[in-house]
N, C-alpha and C positions, 0 to 999 in steps of 0.2 A: 251587387257587387261582395264583396268578402270574397268569397268561392273563386271569384275570376280574378282576383291581386293578390290575391295572398301568399303564392307562392313566392312572386315578388316584393313582397314585404316583410318575409322572414329570415331573422337576421343572418342567420346563417347561413345563407344563399347568397343575401349582401356580402360575406364577410369577406368573398372567394374572391370575389373577379375582382373588385374594386384596384388594388394592385396593377392590374392591367389595362383594366377596360376603362377608355377614355370616361370618363361623367362633363356635365354639360351645364352653365347657368341662363342661358338664353334655350328658348324652345319656337319654332315656327310653324306652325303651321297650313296646309293647303286648305281648301274646303271642301270641294269637293272628293269624293271617293275617301277623304282623309276623321273631315267632323258627318258629311255631308251624305246620307245613300243616293246615289242620285242612278243610281238605273231604270225611277217611273218618275225622273220628271228631265232633267239634261238629255240620258241619252236618249229617252224615248222620244225625248222633245227633234232632235239630230233625224231621229229613225223618221219621224210622221210626218216634216216637212220636206224631205226625199221625197215619201210616197209621195206626200200629193203637188210634186211637179213628176209626179211615175219613174221616180230612181227607187226601185228595191234593194236598200239599204239595212243592214245584222248589223244587232249586236256586235256578235265578232266582226263586224267591219272598223266597227268603231273603235273595239280594240284593239286589232292591231292598228289601226292607224295612227292612235294615241301609246302604243310601243314606239311606232318609227321616230314619234318627235316631231318638233315643231307641230302640235294642234292645242294650245296652249288657249287657244279662243275655236269658241263651241261654233260662235254664228259661219267662220270661214272653214273650217271642217265640215262643216254643211255641204256650204256650195263646194268645198273642192270633191267631196265623196259627190254628191250630184253629178260632176259632171264626170267623174273618174265613173262611173255607170249610166248614161247616158253618150257622153261621147262630145267632144268637140261639139259638131254643126249640131246635137239636137237640141243641146244646152246653149246653145248663142243667141236665147232671148232672155235668159233667166241673170240675173244681176244680182250682185249680193242681196242692191237694201232692199228684191224682195222677197229674198231666201232669208232674211236679218226680220221682216216684218212678218212673218208666218214663223219665224221661232218664237218668237219673241210673242204675236198673237197665240198662239202653243202656251206657252211658257206660262204668261205674269195671267191668263184670262181673261176674261171678264166681264168685272161684279156687280158695273151697272147693268147686266141684261143676266146677272147667273151661271155664269159660263166660268165652271170651274178650272184652273191655273194648273198645270200642272206640279208648279209651285212648291203647290197642296201638298201632293205626294211626300215629300220629302222628308226623310226622318233622321234619328241624331245618332251616328253609328259609336260613337264611344260612350259611356255611362256618366252623364254629367256629374255626376260624384267623386269622376278620376281623372277629369279636367282639373276639376275644386282640388284636388291633391295634384297635381300634377304644376295648379297656381301655386302653392303654398309653397311647392319643392321648392319651385321657382322667384318665389316675390314678385309675383306677378308679371315676371320680363319675359312676357309670352306674344309672340306678333299671328296675326293673319299673310298671307301668302297668299295668292288667288289670284285667277283671272275671272272673275267675276267682275260685271259692274256694284259701281259700292251699292247703290241703292240694295241688289239685288242679298250681297253679305250684307248688312244690317239686317233685314226683315228678319234672315235666317237665325244666323245670332239672336236677335229680340225676340222673337217665339220660339229661344229654349231657354231662354233668359239663362244669356253666357253672356251680356255686350260685358260686362266691366269687368269678366277676366282678361278678353282682347279689347281694351283701350287703342291699340295702335290695329290697321288693317291695310295693305297694300295692298290694291284694287287693278283694272280695268286702268282709270280714268290720270291711275299714276304716274305711269312709261311704261319701256319697252316694257312689253308681256317674258314669262319666262320663255325658253331656255336663257333669256338676256342674265347679266348679271345683276338688272338692276332692281328688280324686286326682293330678291331677296340681303341682297346690300341695305337698301334705301328702309326694308322692317328693321334692322343690323344699328343700325345709326339712329333710329328711334327710339330702338330697346337702350342705344347709350353703351354695348357690350363692343369684346371685338368679334371677331369674325370667327378665330378660331374658338369659341367659347362659344357659337354657338350652332344647332342641331334644328334639320332643318326635316319635316315628314311628308313627302308627296306620294302619290300614284301616279304618276306616269313621269318619262324620263327627263322628260324636259324640269322638273319637277329637281329634280337631281343634279341637274346639271346646271340649273342656274346654281344654286345651292352652293358648290363644287369652285364656280367661276366668284360667286361673291367671297374668297376663301370659308368657306366652315364646311360641316358635315353632314352627312344627309341620311336620310334610313327609307326603304318603301313601302307601302303599304297597298293592298289589293282592296276590293272593292268586294263585301259579303260574298256575294251572288258568283261573281267568280274566283276568289277564294277555296266557297261551297266547291265548286263546280273542277277545280282543277285537284284539289284532294280527291273528288271520286270516279278521275280517271283513271285508264282501264292503268298504266304505267304507273299510277301510284306514285307519286315521289313527289306531287304534289305543287310541279313549276307545271306555268306554264308560258307564252312568248312574252307577255306582261312581267312576270317576277324575272324571266332573262335577260329582259329588258334593265329597266332597273339596276339589279345588281350589272352586268356591263354595263351602264352608265357612270357608275363607280359609289353606289348603294353599298352603306357598311354590314347593313343585310334587309332582308324583309321581314318585318313583324305581320302577327297577323291583325287583321282591324280585332278593331278594341281599343288598341292604342295600348293596353296594360303591360305591353312589352317595353313598355318607355323612359318603366318607370327607372329600371336599375342604370338609366342613364343620367341619369336628377335624382341622387338620393339621399333620405328622407335625413335632417336634420342632426347632427352625429356621426352619419355617417360616413361623408365627403371629407377630401382631406385638403382640402382645399379654402384658403383664407376664408372667402366670401360665408364659407357654410359651417366653420368652424362653429361651438357650441360656446354662449356665453358662459363666465366664470361663476359660479352656484350664487357668488355675491353678487353678481351684477345680473340685474333684467335691463337689456338694454337690447333696441331695436330699431335699425334703419333703413328706410326705402328712398328707396329716387324712382324721377316720376320724370320721361322725359318725352314730348309727345309733338301734331304741328302745333298745338294749341297752347301748351306750360311747359314749362320747366322748374321743379318740384325736387328738394331735399329734405328731409326729413328723418328726425332720428326722437326714439321716446325713453327714458333712462323710468324706470314704473315705480323704482323706489329710491325716487330725489327727494326735493327739499321745495317742488313748486313754484320753478322757476321756467322763465317764458322765454323764448327768442322767438317772433310770430313775425312776420313780414310779406304779408300775401300779397299788397296791395287795394286793399279793401277792406280800412280802417275799423272797421266793427266789425269784424270777423277775425281780425288783429286779438282788438279785446273780448270776444269771446274763448276763441282759444287759450289766449289766455290767463281767462277765467277758468277754463277745465283744468293747466297746468296747474294753478293754485289750490284748489279745491281738493284737487285728486292729490296731490304732492307728487301727479310726474313734474319731469322736467322733457319742457317739450321743447324740443327744437325743431320749425316751419319755417321753411322761406320759400317760395312760389313768382317766378316770372310767368302771368300768363298774357292770355289777347284780350287786358280787359277795356281793350280800344272796340271789341262784339259785344260783348255787356259781360253781365259778370258769370252765368252760367259756368263755363271751363275749370276759370281761378277757386271758383267754388268747392263743385263739384267734385274735380282732384284734387284739392287740401285735402277731403273727407275721406280721399282713397287709400295718399300715400301718411296720414294718421294713424286710418287701421293699417294699416299693412305696415307701418312699426311697429304700432302697440301689441298687431298678434307673431310679431317675431321677440319682441321684447318678453309674450309670456314664454315663452317655447313649447314643453311640452305639457305644460296647463295640470303640472301635480303639484300635492300639498297649496294649495290655492279653497279661499273659503266659496271662490265662485261664485253667490248670488250678492245682493250689491239695490240698499233700497231704499231713498232717500224722497223725503219732502223740504222743500227750502223755499223760504218767504220772501219777497225783493220791496218794503211796502205793500200795498194794497196788492197786487203778484206773487201768487202759492204753487209750486209747482213740483211735479211727483218726478220718480225715475227709478225704475227695476229694473234691471239689469241681471241676468243669465250668461257668464262665458260658456255656453254650451256648445260653439264651435257647430252650431247649428246658425248662419246669418237667416237672421226676421228681424225685421225693425215696426213698430206701428208710433206716428210720432205727429201730434197736436197740441201747437202751438196757442191754438184762438188766435191768430194776430186776424189787427183789424184795417192795416194799411198795409201798400203797396212796396214801403222802403223805410231803412232805417239804418240812415246814411248811403252808402253809396251798393249797401245789397239792399236783392230784391228778400221779403220775407219768408218768400215762397224757397230760394235760397239755403235757407238755415234752415231748413225743417231737412231742405235734398242734402245738406251738412251731415249732418246723426243719419240719415238714411245711410250714405254713403261713405261714414267710419263705421255704422255696426256688419257692414257689406263687403268691411276686404279686413273687420277684423276679430268674424268670425263669432259673432256674440246677440244675443236677441239683445233688445232694446229697446225698451215702452218709456217714453214721455211726456204725457199730458201736466196744459198751464190749466191746473182748474176750477181759478180765476184769477181776475185782473182788468186793466182799465188800457193802461202805458205796454207796447209793442215793446218798447225798449227793457223795462220791468221785462213781461213777460219772458222775452228771451234770459236774458241775464237768468232771472232763477230759472230756466226751464237746464242754462246751462253748468251752473250751479249746481241743480239735484244731479245732473247728471257725472259730474266729476265722482261727488259726493255719493254716489250708489257705487263707479267704479271702485273708488278709492277703497270700498270696503269689498268689492268679490273683488280686487284684487292682493283683494292681504292674503298675508302666505299663513297656514295652515298641516304646518308638518305630517301630522299625525291625520291630516284627509287623506293622503295617498293619491289616487284618484277621482275625484268626485264626485263620479259614477256607477251607477248600480251597471254598465256595459263594462264597465273596464277601463272604457279611453276614454279621451278627450279629444284626440286629434281630427 
């Protein structure tokens, strides 16, 4: 990844355009053609579905149809191409439901019969680490805006380990499709940002038009296969029908596949001039986060060098108690307020509180220079004894084993206490191991585990100015 993105990370390169180039706070990403390489899945499903009805549709036909716009729904596009190729009379007996059923048969496959679906051919176009870097730079103010059904969107994100990066996904079922303003406008609303502060990335004119209609800006991108073919074309200018269509629709530019070209629009902390990304004063290591989804509304702040003050209101009493203990024994000041869908259950509230707390912690750490990096603690509570080990490694990982023997403590399920620590480690970008070594009382087990985590964090974030960047790599970003 480093050779790919180094030109965009170089400080001298960044310093030149910041005075004139727009920078953004939120990022909206289409899925197909932007994150997902779909030449062998959706595009092939269109071609094979059409063939099953006797229509000879090519890849170029698909590209040209999408370049014309109004082709956000692949089921609808497939039916349209079939009727175009066969003519209205020959295709009169073919219904939309027949086309959709065949398309889904090819795309989903049949696990019971051992038939692979074309969705299994999908690969991730950008490097996952680049997406994580964009997540850090935006404070996870990123959303998926896709014409896929939610099931297919969730499957792709889950299969590539990206679910935590994109808590907000606006999908087919949520409302009118692009180029209508709704998909982009809804994502922006859920992010809690102004439209002008958001940038949309899409591979069709419909993506661009939706963003502009919502009051945002957009950049275009092409599938790697189409991009390569255009570069190798006889005229050599790298432009094809889709490139031209994206520009004419109003894209700021058309970037190369892989999304490294986005980094200039989302400068790293310390290079942007907006108040939201200004560097904290050197004597105050503080981070803030907010999180708004259909399930939770959260505000959070963390002051690393505090006095252990806690203002925690999650709606889950025992979770409030645990995070207050985390604040007290880590000496961090923590504010965490959540309004969640507890009428459903405790999952969304607990998970999102962990994610928001980790995000604020990550921001408070800043450049991760001049810290001890590692922390270790053993903390008892009567018969219970817990061990916690922290490595501020910038590589999220967690191993949490709390040895619970009952399902609930108060109003929170014990499995979600484990998940809170896992979620915190994910967005805090730390390696966290927490084990209850022995104990009988589940309340004692949980409290000793959170206290041990707090003490280990306190040691790991302790300032050590002589340490520089505590890594032989020279960077912990």
